[in-house]
C-alpha positions in Angstrom: 251.0 65.9 98.2 248.5 63.8 98.0 248.2 62.0 101.3 248.3 58.0 100.5 246.7 57.0 103.8 243.8 59.5 103.1 243.6 57.7 99.6 243.7 54.0 100.9 241.1 54.8 103.2 238.8 56.6 100.9 239.3 53.6 98.2 238.5 51.1 101.0 235.9 53.5 102.4 234.5 53.5 98.9 235.1 49.5 98.2 232.9 48.4 101.5 230.0 50.6 100.4 230.2 49.2 97.0 229.5 45.6 99.0 226.2 46.4 100.5 222.9 45.4 98.6 221.4 48.7 100.0 221.9 51.4 97.5 224.0 54.3 98.6 224.3 58.1 97.6 226.3 60.9 98.9 225.6 64.4 98.1 227.5 67.8 99.4 226.0 71.2 100.9 225.0 71.9 97.4 223.9 68.9 96.2 226.7 67.7 94.1 226.7 64.2 94.3 230.2 63.0 95.9 229.6 59.3 95.4 226.9 56.8 94.8 227.5 53.1 94.9 227.0 50.3 92.3 223.8 48.8 94.1 221.6 52.4 93.9 222.5 52.3 90.3 221.1 49.1 89.7 218.5 49.8 92.3 216.9 52.4 90.3 218.5 51.3 86.6 220.1 54.7 86.1 221.8 54.6 82.5 225.5 54.8 82.8 225.7 58.2 81.2 223.7 59.5 83.8 225.3 58.7 86.4 228.4 59.6 84.8 227.3 63.5 85.9 227.0 62.9 88.7 224.1 65.7 88.6 221.2 65.0 91.7 219.1 66.5 89.2 219.5 64.4 86.4 219.5 61.7 88.7 216.1 63.1 90.3 214.5 63.2 87.2 215.4 59.8 86.3 214.3 58.0 89.6 211.0 60.4 89.3 209.4 58.3 86.4 209.6 55.1 88.3 207.6 56.5 91.5 203.8 56.3 92.6 204.4 59.5 93.6 207.3 61.4 92.3 206.1 65.0 93.4 206.1 63.9 97.5 209.1 62.6 96.9 211.1 65.3 95.7 209.1 67.9 97.8 210.5 65.7 100.4 213.8 65.7 99.0 214.2 69.5 99.0 212.6 70.3 102.5 215.0 68.1 104.3 217.7 68.7 101.9 219.6 72.0 103.8 218.1 70.6 106.9 219.8 69.0 110.3 216.5 66.5 110.3 217.0 62.8 109.7 214.9 60.9 107.6 213.0 57.3 107.6 209.8 56.7 105.2 209.1 54.2 102.5 208.7 54.8 98.5 206.2 52.8 96.2 207.8 52.0 92.8 205.7 51.6 89.3 206.7 47.7 89.3 205.6 46.6 92.5 209.0 47.3 94.7 208.8 48.9 97.9 212.0 51.0 99.0 213.1 52.0 102.4 214.4 55.8 102.4 216.9 56.6 105.0 219.3 60.2 105.0 220.9 61.3 107.6 222.8 65.0 107.5 226.5 66.0 107.8 227.6 69.0 109.7 230.9 70.9 109.7 231.4 73.5 112.2 227.7 73.9 113.5 226.7 74.2 109.9 224.7 71.8 107.0 227.6 70.0 105.1 225.7 67.1 103.2 223.3 64.4 103.5 223.8 60.5 103.0 220.8 58.8 101.3 220.1 54.9 101.7 217.6 52.9 100.0 216.4 49.5 100.8 214.7 47.0 99.1 211.8 45.7 101.4 209.5 44.8 98.9 209.7 40.8 100.2 209.5 41.9 103.5 206.2 44.2 102.9 204.8 42.4 100.3 202.9 39.9 102.5 201.3 43.1 104.5 200.8 45.6 101.2 197.5 45.3 99.3 199.2 45.0 95.9 196.0 46.6 94.0 195.7 49.7 96.3 199.7 50.1 97.6 198.1 50.2 101.3 198.5 47.7 103.9 196.5 45.1 103.9 194.0 43.3 106.5 197.0 41.5 108.2 199.4 44.6 108.6 195.6 45.8 110.2 195.4 43.2 112.5 198.6 44.6 114.6 198.9 47.9 113.7 195.6 48.9 114.7 195.0 47.4 117.9 198.8 49.2 118.1 196.5 52.8 117.9 193.9 52.4 119.7 195.2 51.0 122.7 198.2 52.7 123.2 198.1 55.6 125.9 196.8 59.3 125.8 199.1 61.3 124.1 198.0 64.8 124.2 196.6 64.6 120.8 192.9 63.7 119.4 192.9 59.9 117.6 190.4 59.9 114.9 189.5 56.3 113.0 187.2 56.4 110.0 185.7 53.2 108.2 185.1 53.8 104.1 183.3 52.3 102.2 182.5 52.4 98.1 178.8 53.2 98.2 176.6 50.5 96.3 180.1 48.8 94.8 178.7 45.5 93.7 176.2 47.2 91.3 179.1 49.1 90.0 180.9 45.9 89.3 177.5 44.4 87.9 177.6 47.3 85.6 180.8 48.1 84.7 183.0 44.5 85.4 185.6 43.9 87.3 188.4 45.5 85.6 186.7 48.5 86.0 186.0 47.9 89.4 189.6 47.2 90.3 190.7 50.7 88.0 188.1 52.6 91.0 190.0 50.6 93.9 193.6 51.8 92.2 192.1 55.6 92.3 190.8 55.8 95.9 194.2 53.7 97.2 195.8 56.5 95.3 193.7 59.2 97.3 194.7 57.9 100.0 198.2 57.5 99.7 198.4 61.2 99.4 196.6 62.2 102.3 198.1 59.9 104.5 200.5 62.6 105.2 201.9 62.1 108.4 204.2 59.1 109.5 201.8 57.5 111.9 199.0 58.1 110.1 197.2 54.5 109.0 195.5 53.2 106.1 194.3 49.6 105.7 192.0 48.0 103.0 190.3 45.6 105.0 187.7 44.2 102.7 186.3 43.9 98.9 185.7 48.3 98.9 186.1 48.9 102.1 189.2 50.8 103.8 190.2 51.7 107.5 192.0 55.5 108.5 193.7 56.0 111.7 195.4 59.3 112.4 196.5 62.0 115.2 194.8 65.4 115.0 195.0 68.5 117.1 191.5 69.6 117.2 188.3 67.1 117.2 187.0 69.0 114.0 191.0 68.8 111.9 189.5 65.0 111.5 186.2 65.7 110.7 187.5 68.1 107.9 190.3 65.2 107.0 187.6 62.9 106.3 185.3 65.3 104.3 188.2 66.4 102.0 188.7 62.4 101.4 184.5 62.0 100.7 184.3 65.4 98.1 187.9 64.0 96.6 186.6 60.6 95.7 183.3 62.4 94.5 185.1 64.9 92.6 186.5 62.2 90.3 183.5 62.2 88.5 183.2 58.4 87.6 179.9 57.5 86.5 178.2 55.0 88.3 174.4 54.8 87.4 174.1 52.2 90.0 174.1 54.6 92.7 170.7 56.3 93.0 170.4 59.2 93.2 174.4 60.5 93.3 175.0 58.9 89.3 178.8 58.5 90.4 180.9 57.2 92.4 180.9 58.0 96.1 181.8 56.9 99.6 180.4 56.5 103.2 182.2 56.7 106.3 181.7 55.9 109.7 184.0 58.5 112.1 184.9 58.3 116.0 187.3 60.2 117.6 189.3 59.8 120.8 191.8 60.4 123.6 192.0 57.8 126.0 193.0 54.0 125.1 190.3 52.0 123.6 189.4 48.5 122.8 189.8 48.2 119.4 187.0 45.2 118.7 185.2 47.7 120.5 186.0 51.0 118.8 185.9 49.3 115.5 182.5 47.9 116.8 181.2 51.6 117.0 182.8 53.2 113.9 181.4 50.1 111.7 177.4 51.2 113.3 178.2 54.8 112.3 179.1 53.7 108.9 175.8 51.9 109.0 174.0 55.0 109.7 175.5 56.8 106.6 174.6 54.5 104.2 171.7 53.9 105.4 170.5 57.9 105.7 171.1 58.0 101.5 175.0 57.5 101.2 178.0 59.9 100.6 177.7 61.6 103.8 180.2 60.9 107.0 178.1 60.2 110.5 179.5 60.7 113.4 179.7 57.6 116.6 176.9 58.7 119.1 177.9 60.3 122.0 178.0 57.1 124.1 180.1 55.3 121.7 
């Protein structure tokens, strides 16, 4: 016999969720969709025939078609779904929207029983801080977030800052046109989004072809390996650049500084920028570290 009180409570619960502007979906331990609200269907434009199936894999597949980085999206879903770990991150959609993704697990008798996912559209709030071409934070975001990173107290990890500049980029625009130059910057932005793997990693476009990256690592060698991998990834795109002799393709130069204790952001930037200048002066497509007294 159905419990009338339970039926009424469930109805009120669903009505409350349906009134939210945020997209909400609840899955059980077997990854079946137990509930999704109307806002989620509108937010992702899920066709009625897919929504009616309540098939998580079909819904995820449809969502992935709209994401800039669908693989990272799926990897995170698969990683956290069976765990008791809460999640909060941001998703960039191909249409320019930015969704904050949050998730909390549910337990029954100490075992994983399901997970609630909430998607909030933060496009308007983030647009003033995100570079639309590269899809990463802009100079406005840098002006607040980088000083907080540089001047924070020592937390036991090594902090690393790199200033990245596309070599002879003015010559590239002159040779191939600004539309081609924008495409280069888009591809570099995509590489940066892919490589900034941790929630407290930072990447900013601070000038036309100049970027600043900041991350925390366990060992100093990890920081240098990170920036070297970025340098080789850009060179590995094999984008022709006849104005960038002797390399003949698009490359980047990087100045890198590592530290543990708090630093004045402006002074840190000056030292790392000087290292970048040396990298460009000494042949480009290379990394230079901040001098020992920097």
